[in-house]
N, C-alpha and C positions, 0 to 999 in steps of 0.2 A: 132480699128475701132468703130465708133458709129453707132447705128441704129436709123435713122431719119424718123420721120413721115412727117414733113413739115417745111419749113423755109419761113417766110414772113415778110413784113414790115407793121405795122399798128400803132395804138396808144395804149399806156398802158391803160388798162381798169379796173384793179382789185387791185390796191395797192395805197400807198401814192403818187406814181409817176403818178397817173391817168391823162390822157390827153396828156402825152408826146409822141412824136414819138418814136417807139420802134421796134427793130427787134426781132422776136420770133423764137427760135429754139425749135421745139417740138420733144422730143425724144419718141421712140416707146417702149411700154411695161409698164404695171402697175401691182402692187401686190394687188390692191384693186378693188372692184366692187361697188362703191357708187351708190345708187339708182337714184340719180339725175345727174349722170355723163353726161356732155355735150361734151365729147371728146372720146366717145366709140371707134371711129376709131383708136385711138392711144393706146388702151389697150393691144392689142396683143393677143386677144382671138379668132380671126378669124371673128368677127362680124363687122357690120356697114361699110363694105367696106374698112377696114383698110389695108394699105400697108406700107411697110418700105423700106428704101434704106440705104445700108451701105456707110458710108462716113468717111474719116479721119478727125481729128480735123482741119488740115490745109485746107481741102476742105470746111468744114463748115464755117470756118473763112472767106475764100475767097468768099463764097456765100453771107455772111452778108455784107462784104465790097462792093460787087457789088450792093447790095440793096441800100446802103447808097451813092453810087457814083453818083446816078442820081438826087442829090439835086439841088435846085435852087441856082445857084452861085451868084445871085443878093442879097442874104441875108446872114448874118453871120450864119454859121452852128451851131446848138446847139450841146452840148456834145452828143456823140453817146451812146445809151442805148440798151442793148441786154438782153433778158430774156431767160433763159434755163428752159423749162417746159416739160410737158409730157401729158399723161402717168405719170411715176414717174422717174425723171431724175437720182436719186441716185441709181437706179438699175444698171446703167452702170458705171463701174469703171472709164472709161475714162472721165466722166463728170468733175471731179476736174481739170484734165489737160486742158480740153476745156475752163473752166472758167479762168484758169491761163493764157492761151494764149490770151484770149480777154482782160484781165487786162493789159497784156504787150503791146497790141495794143492801149491802151488808152481808152477802153470802160468802161462805167459803167455797171456792171454785176449784174443781179438779177437771183436767182434760186428759182422757186416755187416747193416745195416738200410737200408730204402728211404727213410728221411728223413721219412716222413709221420707218425710217432709220436714221442712225447717220449723223447729219449735220456737225460734227466736221471735216470731211474729206475735206470740201470745203475750198479753200484758203482764207486767210485774205483779206478783201476788197470787198468780195461778199456780196450783200444784200440778205439775206435769208428770203424768204416769206414762213413761215411754217404753214401749215394747221393743225388744230386740228379737227378731225372728231367727229361730234356730233352724238347722238343716232339715229337721223332721217336719217343719211346717210346710215345706215345698216352696217357701218364699225366702229362704236364706240368701244373704248376700245383698239385699236391698237396703240395709240400714244405712242411714246418712250419718257417717262417722262424725261429721262436724257438730252434730247435735250434742255429742259428749262435752264439747267445750261450753255449752250453755247449761249443763246440768248442775244444780246446786243442792244444798242439804234439804231444801224444802220440796225437792222433786223425788221421783222414784223411778227405778228401772225394773222392768219385769221381763222374765224369760218364761214363755210357755213351752213345756218340755213334753215331747211325744215319746221319749225313751231315755234310758240312762246315757246313751251316746250323746243325746242332746244336752244332758246335765253336764257331762264332761266338757263338751264344747263350750257351754255357757260359762263354766268355771274358768276355763282357759281364756275366754274372751275377757272376763273381769280382771284376771291377772295381767293380761297383755296390755290392757288400757288403764291399769292402776285405779280401778273403780272402788275398791274397798275403802269405806270411810267417806266417800264423796256424797253418797245419798243412800237411802234404804234400797236394797236389792232383793227382789222376790223371785224365787223359783216356784213356778206353779205347774203342777202336772196336768197334762191333757188326758183326764180320765175318759174312757176306760183304757186307753192305750198305755198309759203309765199310771198304775194304781197308786193312791196316796201313800200306802205303807211302803211300797218299794222305793219311792223317791225318798221318803223319810229315813228309811234304813240306810240308803246310800249317803245321805247328808250327814247322818250320825258318824258314819265311817270316814267319809272324805273331809268333812268339816270345811267346806269352801269359805274363805274369808269374807266376812261382812254380809253373808247371805242368810235369808230366812225362808222358811217354807210357807207358801200361801196356797190355800185351797179355795174353791168357789163356794163360799158360805151359803149363798142364796140357793145353790143347787142341793146342798146338804139339807137345807130346810124344806124347800118346795119342789125339788126335782127339776127336770129340764123343761121349765115352763117359761113363757114370755110374760113380761110385765110384772116381774117380781125380783 
């Protein structure tokens, strides 16, 4: 059984797939406590009104299938995209089987993980969006460096930045590990502590190799709400 925080349909807002319709499966529980966390309700520490529901992988898949079943039949349907997120999805051993099940059903599958756990357990074909926690998160230093050996061109690395100091640290991390060209690299500002324009201006001047700016598109559209 999986422990689920929420399942909903929205647009992908924080990756190279930004703007695409996407079903989100948010798993419950996290091993980190980032200072800028915007999903405290899914951490599993009893705060922020968090609640969880036990569901089998088959029940989760059925819930996502139902979300996609209400599409407009007048237009050709786009490929179905699902993201497994959290919390930290790799804390639950059943996550790999859940991903495999969605792949079998023909979904494009993404998993967003905080980078502290082994990503090799995820099946081939999953797009792994791996966070690297910067010092400003309060959880810097926990990244599992061995994960970099598993990163391929179909995966993504993401750095959430609370300050320009974090941006400098992240750029140096990328150089130190030779990450440019390995996969897409996204620098995402933790607004409001780092406004979008301040990071954008720094990137124009610094031009870190292989890096693109990413903002939380769903928050631009709907604000800081759950289920969107």
